PAVOPA-858012 format. One line per field, with one value per residue (C-alpha): residue number from 1; residue in one letter; x, y, z. Coordinates in steps of 0.1 Angstrom, whole numbers, plus 5000, padded with zeros to 4 digits. Each point is the difference from the previous one (the first is absolute). Layout:
N
seq = c(NUM | ...)
type = c(a | ...)
x = c(X | ...)
y = c(Y | ...)
z = c(Z | ...)
// end
This chain:
423
seq = c(1 | 2 | 3 | 4 | 5 | 6 | 7 | 8 | 9 | 10 | 11 | 12 | 13 | 14 | 15 | 16 | 17 | 18 | 19 | 20 | 21 | 22 | 23 | 24 | 25 | 26 | 27 | 28 | 29 | 30 | 31 | 32 | 33 | 34 | 35 | 36 | 37 | 38 | 39 | 40 | 41 | 42 | 43 | 44 | 45 | 46 | 47 | 48 | 49 | 50 | 51 | 52 | 53 | 54 | 55 | 56 | 57 | 58 | 59 | 60 | 61 | 62 | 63 | 64 | 65 | 66 | 67 | 68 | 69 | 70 | 71 | 72 | 73 | 74 | 75 | 76 | 77 | 78 | 79 | 80 | 81 | 82 | 83 | 84 | 85 | 86 | 87 | 88 | 89 | 90 | 91 | 92 | 93 | 94 | 95 | 96 | 97 | 98 | 99 | 100 | 101 | 102 | 103 | 104 | 105 | 106 | 107 | 108 | 109 | 110 | 111 | 112 | 113 | 114 | 115 | 116 | 117 | 118 | 119 | 120 | 121 | 122 | 123 | 124 | 125 | 126 | 127 | 128 | 129 | 130 | 131 | 132 | 133 | 134 | 135 | 136 | 137 | 138 | 139 | 140 | 141 | 142 | 143 | 144 | 145 | 146 | 147 | 148 | 149 | 150 | 151 | 152 | 153 | 154 | 155 | 156 | 157 | 158 | 159 | 160 | 161 | 162 | 163 | 164 | 165 | 166 | 167 | 168 | 169 | 170 | 171 | 172 | 173 | 174 | 175 | 176 | 177 | 178 | 179 | 180 | 181 | 182 | 183 | 184 | 185 | 186 | 187 | 188 | 189 | 190 | 191 | 192 | 193 | 194 | 195 | 196 | 197 | 198 | 199 | 200 | 201 | 202 | 203 | 204 | 205 | 206 | 207 | 208 | 209 | 210 | 211 | 212 | 213 | 214 | 215 | 216 | 217 | 218 | 219 | 220 | 221 | 222 | 223 | 224 | 225 | 226 | 227 | 228 | 229 | 230 | 231 | 232 | 233 | 234 | 235 | 236 | 237 | 238 | 239 | 240 | 241 | 242 | 243 | 244 | 245 | 246 | 247 | 248 | 249 | 250 | 251 | 252 | 253 | 254 | 255 | 256 | 257 | 258 | 259 | 260 | 261 | 262 | 263 | 264 | 265 | 266 | 267 | 268 | 269 | 270 | 271 | 272 | 273 | 274 | 275 | 276 | 277 | 278 | 279 | 280 | 281 | 282 | 283 | 284 | 285 | 286 | 287 | 288 | 289 | 290 | 291 | 292 | 293 | 294 | 295 | 296 | 297 | 298 | 299 | 300 | 301 | 302 | 303 | 304 | 305 | 306 | 307 | 308 | 309 | 310 | 311 | 312 | 313 | 314 | 315 | 316 | 317 | 318 | 319 | 320 | 321 | 322 | 323 | 324 | 325 | 326 | 327 | 328 | 329 | 330 | 331 | 332 | 333 | 334 | 335 | 336 | 337 | 338 | 339 | 340 | 341 | 342 | 343 | 344 | 345 | 346 | 347 | 348 | 349 | 350 | 351 | 352 | 353 | 354 | 355 | 356 | 357 | 358 | 359 | 360 | 361 | 362 | 363 | 364 | 365 | 366 | 367 | 368 | 369 | 370 | 371 | 372 | 373 | 374 | 375 | 376 | 377 | 378 | 379 | 380 | 381 | 382 | 383 | 384 | 385 | 386 | 387 | 388 | 389 | 390 | 391 | 392 | 393 | 394 | 395 | 396 | 397 | 398 | 399 | 400 | 401 | 402 | 403 | 404 | 405 | 406 | 407 | 408 | 409 | 410 | 411 | 412 | 413 | 414 | 415 | 416 | 417 | 418 | 419 | 420 | 421 | 422 | 423)
type = c(x | x | x | x | x | x | x | x | x | x | x | x | x | x | x | x | x | x | x | x | x | x | x | x | x | x | x | x | x | x | x | x | x | x | x | x | x | x | x | x | x | x | x | x | x | x | x | x | x | x | x | x | x | x | x | x | x | x | x | x | x | x | x | x | x | x | x | x | x | x | x | x | x | x | x | x | x | x | x | x | x | x | x | x | x | x | x | x | x | x | x | x | x | x | x | x | x | x | x | x | x | x | x | x | x | x | x | x | x | x | x | x | x | x | x | x | x | x | x | x | x | x | x | x | x | x | x | x | x | x | x | x | x | x | x | x | x | x | x | x | x | x | x | x | x | x | x | x | x | x | x | x | x | x | x | x | x | x | x | x | x | x | x | x | x | x | x | x | x | x | x | x | x | x | x | x | x | x | x | x | x | x | x | x | x | x | x | x | x | x | x | x | x | x | x | x | x | x | x | x | x | x | x | x | x | x | x | x | x | x | x | x | x | x | x | x | x | x | x | x | x | x | x | x | x | x | x | x | x | x | x | x | x | x | x | x | x | x | x | x | x | x | x | x | x | x | x | x | x | x | x | x | x | x | x | x | x | x | x | x | x | x | x | x | x | x | x | x | x | x | x | x | x | x | x | x | x | x | x | x | x | x | x | x | x | x | x | x | x | x | x | x | x | x | x | x | x | x | x | x | x | x | x | x | x | x | x | x | x | x | x | x | x | x | x | x | x | x | x | x | x | x | x | x | x | x | x | x | x | x | x | x | x | x | x | x | x | x | x | x | x | x | x | x | x | x | x | x | x | x | x | x | x | x | x | x | x | x | x | x | x | x | x | x | x | x | x | x | x | x | x | x | x | x | x | x | x | x | x | x | x | x | x | x | x | x | x | x | x | x | x | x | x | x | x | x | x | x | x | x | x | x | x | x | x | x | x | x | x | x | x | x | x | x | x | x | x | x | x | x | x | x | x)
x = c(4709 | 5023 | 5028 | 5035 | 5018 | 5029 | 5019 | 4999 | 5008 | 5032 | 5010 | 5006 | 5036 | 4999 | 4988 | 5028 | 5025 | 4985 | 5002 | 5037 | 5006 | 4981 | 5022 | 5032 | 4984 | 4992 | 5035 | 5015 | 4983 | 5019 | 5032 | 4996 | 4997 | 5031 | 5022 | 5012 | 5010 | 5029 | 5031 | 4996 | 4964 | 4990 | 5000 | 4964 | 4967 | 4964 | 5004 | 5025 | 4980 | 4968 | 5017 | 5016 | 4967 | 4985 | 5030 | 4993 | 4964 | 5008 | 5027 | 4976 | 4971 | 5024 | 4999 | 5037 | 5021 | 5032 | 4987 | 4989 | 5035 | 5017 | 4979 | 5005 | 5036 | 5001 | 4984 | 5024 | 5030 | 4986 | 4996 | 5035 | 5015 | 4981 | 5013 | 5036 | 5001 | 4981 | 5020 | 4985 | 5007 | 4971 | 5010 | 4964 | 4984 | 4965 | 4993 | 5019 | 4980 | 4967 | 5007 | 5002 | 4971 | 4979 | 5009 | 4990 | 4967 | 4992 | 5005 | 4979 | 4971 | 4993 | 4996 | 4984 | 4988 | 4988 | 5029 | 5026 | 4981 | 4999 | 5037 | 5008 | 4981 | 5020 | 5033 | 4991 | 4992 | 5034 | 5017 | 4979 | 5004 | 5037 | 5007 | 4973 | 5013 | 5036 | 4992 | 4979 | 5029 | 5029 | 4985 | 4968 | 5004 | 5023 | 5022 | 4978 | 4969 | 5016 | 5009 | 4965 | 4987 | 5022 | 4991 | 4963 | 5006 | 5019 | 4974 | 4970 | 5014 | 5027 | 4993 | 4962 | 4994 | 5026 | 4982 | 4976 | 4963 | 4993 | 5006 | 5033 | 4999 | 4986 | 4974 | 4987 | 5005 | 5029 | 4994 | 5032 | 4982 | 4972 | 5023 | 5025 | 4971 | 4991 | 5037 | 4998 | 4969 | 5016 | 5031 | 4978 | 4977 | 5028 | 5017 | 4969 | 4994 | 5037 | 4998 | 4968 | 5019 | 5026 | 4977 | 4977 | 5025 | 5009 | 4965 | 4985 | 5033 | 4998 | 4965 | 5009 | 5031 | 4979 | 4974 | 5028 | 5014 | 4967 | 5006 | 5029 | 4994 | 4976 | 5012 | 5036 | 4984 | 4984 | 5031 | 5020 | 4974 | 4998 | 5038 | 4997 | 4973 | 5024 | 5031 | 4984 | 4979 | 4965 | 5000 | 4974 | 4972 | 5019 | 5016 | 4966 | 4986 | 5028 | 4998 | 4963 | 5003 | 5022 | 4969 | 4984 | 5029 | 4998 | 4962 | 5007 | 5028 | 4980 | 4971 | 5025 | 5015 | 4967 | 4989 | 5033 | 4995 | 4963 | 4977 | 4969 | 5014 | 4999 | 4963 | 4986 | 5030 | 4994 | 4974 | 5019 | 5034 | 4982 | 4984 | 5031 | 5019 | 4975 | 5000 | 5038 | 5002 | 4978 | 5018 | 5034 | 4987 | 4988 | 5034 | 5017 | 4980 | 5020 | 5030 | 5032 | 5033 | 5025 | 5022 | 4974 | 5012 | 5035 | 4996 | 5031 | 5000 | 5002 | 4991 | 4967 | 4999 | 5021 | 5011 | 5003 | 4963 | 4991 | 5021 | 4983 | 4966 | 5006 | 5014 | 4969 | 4978 | 5016 | 4999 | 4964 | 4990 | 5014 | 4985 | 4967 | 4998 | 5007 | 4975 | 4974 | 5008 | 4996 | 4975 | 4983 | 4989 | 5005 | 5037 | 5004 | 4984 | 5022 | 5032 | 4989 | 4997 | 5035 | 5018 | 4981 | 5016 | 5033 | 4991 | 4964 | 5011 | 5017 | 4970 | 4975 | 5020 | 5004 | 4963 | 4992 | 5023 | 4982 | 4966 | 5012 | 5014 | 4967 | 5014 | 4980 | 4964 | 4992 | 4982 | 5027 | 5026 | 4981 | 4996 | 5037 | 5013 | 4976 | 5013 | 5036 | 4995 | 4984 | 5028 | 5026 | 4983 | 4995 | 5038 | 5009 | 4984 | 5028 | 5026 | 4987 | 5002 | 5034 | 5017 | 4983 | 4987 | 4966 | 4985 | 5013 | 4988 | 4965 | 4995 | 5014 | 4978 | 4970 | 5006 | 5004 | 4967 | 4983 | 5015 | 4987 | 4966 | 4997 | 5013 | 4975 | 4970 | 5006 | 5001 | 4968 | 4984 | 5013 | 4986 | 4965 | 5000 | 5007 | 5035)
y = c(5143 | 4972 | 5010 | 4994 | 4968 | 5014 | 4968 | 5003 | 5036 | 4995 | 4970 | 5023 | 5005 | 5037 | 4998 | 4976 | 5023 | 5028 | 4978 | 4993 | 5036 | 5006 | 4975 | 5017 | 5033 | 4991 | 4985 | 5030 | 5025 | 4985 | 4998 | 5037 | 5011 | 4980 | 5010 | 5034 | 5031 | 5014 | 4981 | 4973 | 4991 | 4964 | 4985 | 4992 | 5017 | 5003 | 5002 | 4973 | 4975 | 5007 | 4994 | 4968 | 4987 | 5009 | 4984 | 4968 | 5000 | 5007 | 4973 | 4974 | 5010 | 4996 | 4963 | 4999 | 4981 | 5015 | 5037 | 4992 | 4987 | 5028 | 5026 | 4984 | 4998 | 5036 | 5010 | 4978 | 5015 | 5036 | 4993 | 4984 | 5030 | 5024 | 4985 | 4999 | 5035 | 5016 | 5019 | 4994 | 4990 | 4976 | 4966 | 4987 | 4984 | 5008 | 5024 | 4976 | 4970 | 5019 | 5008 | 4964 | 4991 | 5028 | 4986 | 4965 | 5012 | 5019 | 4969 | 4979 | 5023 | 4987 | 4965 | 5007 | 5035 | 4998 | 4981 | 5023 | 5031 | 4986 | 4992 | 5035 | 5015 | 4978 | 5010 | 5036 | 4995 | 4984 | 5028 | 5027 | 4985 | 4999 | 5020 | 4982 | 4966 | 5009 | 5014 | 4968 | 4978 | 5019 | 5016 | 4982 | 4963 | 4980 | 4972 | 4976 | 5012 | 4995 | 4964 | 4994 | 5011 | 4977 | 4971 | 5006 | 5002 | 4967 | 4983 | 5013 | 5000 | 4973 | 4973 | 5000 | 4993 | 4972 | 4980 | 4971 | 5007 | 4967 | 4981 | 4982 | 4982 | 4965 | 5018 | 5021 | 5032 | 5019 | 5020 | 5019 | 5026 | 5007 | 5002 | 5023 | 5020 | 5007 | 5009 | 5026 | 5014 | 5003 | 5018 | 5023 | 5010 | 5006 | 5021 | 5020 | 5007 | 5011 | 5023 | 5015 | 5007 | 5018 | 5020 | 5013 | 5020 | 5011 | 5005 | 4967 | 4981 | 4982 | 4988 | 4991 | 4981 | 4980 | 4992 | 4989 | 4977 | 4982 | 4984 | 4982 | 4996 | 5022 | 4983 | 5012 | 5034 | 5001 | 4990 | 5027 | 5027 | 4989 | 5004 | 5035 | 5010 | 4990 | 5017 | 5033 | 5020 | 5011 | 4974 | 4976 | 5013 | 5002 | 4967 | 4984 | 5014 | 4986 | 4966 | 4997 | 5011 | 4969 | 4978 | 5018 | 4990 | 4965 | 4998 | 5011 | 4977 | 4970 | 5009 | 5002 | 4965 | 4984 | 5014 | 4988 | 4965 | 4997 | 5030 | 4980 | 4999 | 5037 | 5006 | 4988 | 5018 | 5032 | 5014 | 4989 | 5015 | 5031 | 5006 | 4995 | 5022 | 5028 | 5001 | 4999 | 5027 | 5023 | 4993 | 5007 | 5033 | 5011 | 4993 | 5017 | 5033 | 5008 | 5021 | 4979 | 5011 | 5014 | 4971 | 4976 | 5014 | 4986 | 4968 | 4986 | 4980 | 4962 | 4969 | 4995 | 4965 | 4974 | 4970 | 4980 | 5006 | 4986 | 4968 | 4996 | 5005 | 4972 | 4976 | 5007 | 4993 | 4967 | 4990 | 5009 | 4984 | 4967 | 5003 | 5011 | 4971 | 4976 | 5016 | 4999 | 4963 | 4991 | 5025 | 5016 | 5036 | 5003 | 4992 | 5027 | 5026 | 4990 | 5000 | 5036 | 5013 | 4985 | 5013 | 5032 | 5010 | 5000 | 5014 | 5005 | 5008 | 4966 | 4982 | 5018 | 4993 | 4964 | 4996 | 5017 | 4975 | 4971 | 5012 | 5007 | 4965 | 4985 | 4988 | 5023 | 5012 | 5037 | 5004 | 4983 | 5021 | 5032 | 4991 | 4989 | 5033 | 5020 | 4978 | 5006 | 5037 | 5001 | 4982 | 5021 | 5033 | 4988 | 4992 | 5036 | 5015 | 4984 | 5011 | 5035 | 5000 | 4983 | 5024 | 5035 | 5021 | 4993 | 5029 | 4987 | 4964 | 5011 | 5019 | 4973 | 4973 | 5023 | 4999 | 4962 | 4996 | 5021 | 4979 | 4968 | 5015 | 5011 | 4966 | 4979 | 5024 | 5000 | 4962 | 4996 | 5027 | 4982 | 4968 | 5014 | 5010 | 4965 | 5007)
z = c(4624 | 5016 | 5022 | 4986 | 5010 | 5023 | 4996 | 4962 | 5003 | 5021 | 4979 | 4971 | 4991 | 5004 | 5036 | 5008 | 4987 | 5020 | 5032 | 4992 | 4997 | 5032 | 5019 | 4987 | 5010 | 5036 | 5004 | 4984 | 5023 | 5029 | 4982 | 4989 | 5036 | 5009 | 4971 | 5014 | 4981 | 4981 | 4988 | 5025 | 4993 | 4994 | 4965 | 4995 | 5011 | 4991 | 4963 | 4997 | 5021 | 4981 | 4966 | 5013 | 5011 | 4966 | 4984 | 5017 | 4989 | 4965 | 4998 | 5015 | 4975 | 4970 | 5008 | 4989 | 5024 | 4985 | 5004 | 5036 | 5008 | 4983 | 5016 | 5035 | 4994 | 4991 | 5033 | 5019 | 4984 | 5004 | 5038 | 5003 | 4982 | 5020 | 5032 | 4986 | 4988 | 5029 | 5024 | 5033 | 5036 | 5003 | 4985 | 4999 | 4970 | 5008 | 4969 | 4976 | 5012 | 4999 | 4963 | 4991 | 5022 | 4982 | 4966 | 5010 | 5016 | 4969 | 4980 | 5025 | 4997 | 4967 | 5013 | 5034 | 5006 | 5035 | 5015 | 4984 | 5011 | 5036 | 5000 | 4986 | 5029 | 5025 | 4983 | 5004 | 5036 | 5007 | 4982 | 5019 | 5034 | 4999 | 5032 | 5022 | 4988 | 5006 | 5035 | 5008 | 4990 | 5015 | 5031 | 5009 | 4991 | 5023 | 4992 | 5020 | 4983 | 4966 | 5010 | 5012 | 4967 | 4981 | 5023 | 4992 | 4964 | 5000 | 5021 | 4979 | 4965 | 5000 | 5026 | 5000 | 4962 | 5002 | 5028 | 4993 | 5007 | 5016 | 5031 | 5003 | 5033 | 5011 | 5022 | 4971 | 5020 | 4984 | 4969 | 4993 | 4978 | 5024 | 5030 | 4983 | 4988 | 5037 | 5006 | 4972 | 5015 | 5034 | 4985 | 4978 | 5029 | 5024 | 4974 | 4993 | 5035 | 5004 | 4971 | 5014 | 5033 | 4979 | 4981 | 5025 | 5017 | 5035 | 5018 | 4990 | 4997 | 5032 | 4996 | 4963 | 5012 | 5025 | 4973 | 4977 | 5025 | 5004 | 4967 | 5015 | 5038 | 5019 | 5032 | 4992 | 4993 | 5034 | 5017 | 4982 | 5006 | 5037 | 5004 | 4985 | 5025 | 5028 | 4985 | 4990 | 5024 | 4988 | 4972 | 5014 | 4978 | 4967 | 5005 | 5009 | 4968 | 4980 | 5017 | 4995 | 4964 | 4995 | 5004 | 4970 | 4979 | 5014 | 4991 | 4964 | 4997 | 5014 | 4974 | 4972 | 5009 | 5003 | 4966 | 4985 | 5013 | 4993 | 4991 | 5010 | 5036 | 5004 | 4991 | 5034 | 5018 | 4983 | 5024 | 5033 | 4987 | 4987 | 5034 | 5018 | 4977 | 5002 | 5038 | 5002 | 4975 | 5019 | 5032 | 4984 | 4984 | 5034 | 5016 | 4970 | 5004 | 5031 | 4993 | 4993 | 5015 | 4975 | 5007 | 4983 | 4967 | 5003 | 4980 | 4985 | 4967 | 5006 | 4981 | 4979 | 5014 | 5017 | 4981 | 5032 | 5008 | 4965 | 5008 | 5032 | 4984 | 4974 | 5028 | 5021 | 4971 | 4994 | 5035 | 5006 | 4968 | 5010 | 5036 | 4987 | 4976 | 5027 | 5024 | 4974 | 4993 | 5037 | 5015 | 4971 | 4999 | 5039 | 4995 | 4973 | 5023 | 5030 | 4977 | 4987 | 5036 | 5010 | 4969 | 4998 | 5034 | 4979 | 4965 | 4989 | 4965 | 4994 | 5016 | 4978 | 4968 | 5008 | 5008 | 4967 | 4983 | 5016 | 4990 | 4965 | 4998 | 5014 | 5032 | 5022 | 4995 | 4996 | 5032 | 5021 | 4983 | 5008 | 5036 | 5003 | 4988 | 5023 | 5029 | 4990 | 4996 | 5035 | 5016 | 4983 | 5011 | 5037 | 5002 | 4990 | 5032 | 5024 | 4974 | 5004 | 5038 | 5000 | 4975 | 5007 | 5027 | 5017 | 4979 | 4968 | 5008 | 5010 | 4969 | 4978 | 5018 | 4994 | 4963 | 5001 | 5019 | 4973 | 4972 | 5016 | 5007 | 4964 | 4988 | 5019 | 4996 | 4963 | 4999 | 5020 | 4977 | 4969 | 5013 | 5007 | 4964 | 4989 | 4986)
// end
């Protein structure tokens, strides 16, 4: 006996009506819990919402536009009247809007069952998570974090789709879409690291903050943590763990930028970067196992990313792109590597992104691009050791330098191992 066709079963009108009823029921369960008791109870609960969902389904199945409009108007008027006549202190429109949404979802089920059901679940979650969402917006989310979120939304959803995906300069270097996509990656990863530092809580907050800052500037993170080690007694160990953790964020960010520019460029770099990451991660874990002072938990909310850093990143990309193109024209692959070392001392992320763009545009071959990125990363890590000694205590600087040596040892051992495999 053949198994029943589930798609055909759920396409039946009766199942779509039952789904409309189910959507109204799950939304109504939340509203029933919120409506209260006695004379001041809310106007709509479980039964009302279940019937509204079913009404939307029946009106849509009738295939009568007039009936659908009249039914929807009835629900809307009922929602307005319930709000107008209700004697309550809360001026919110949540229940009334939910009534109209339930009717529309009940009607939409008849056209697209899966999407309507998914939206119904999302609506219920928004209603049920009222208190956590209110607390997040009012007590947890800062004004700066809100602005950063809006900037990211504008960068990713407004500006990026409008940019042309082609080179627009005489040197055939500047692709506005590709470059801005890297900017969006920078903002997104910086924001993700910042959110992680906020979520992880007090004990791991310092290390998480160091890790998050690596998405922007691990050199700045090392300098800041070095200053903390000088200013707060007994903070050399925790500060060194946080500073070294910033290089983990820097490695992840570099890999993401290279992938965004040209995914083929990451494959030969995967083993070297992976070995470097694993070694530093083990080292940071060892440092972090030691007890952190209670003061390490005192992290104040800040900004998810710095717009000035983004601007500097784009400027450095433009400058290095021009320099690298000129060096390649006059000195070939050797000029590219020398330029990568020089600019890697300032910002390895911009260097890697620019090299990736050059490889993607066919101006630099894959092998030269990989080696240039390794040279730039090496130069960038070596310059961090003097920064640690200049900013922090000798104990702090020694521990950070140990982490940097482990990173470089993993990076180049991974490279030679990968080369031996023929990658």
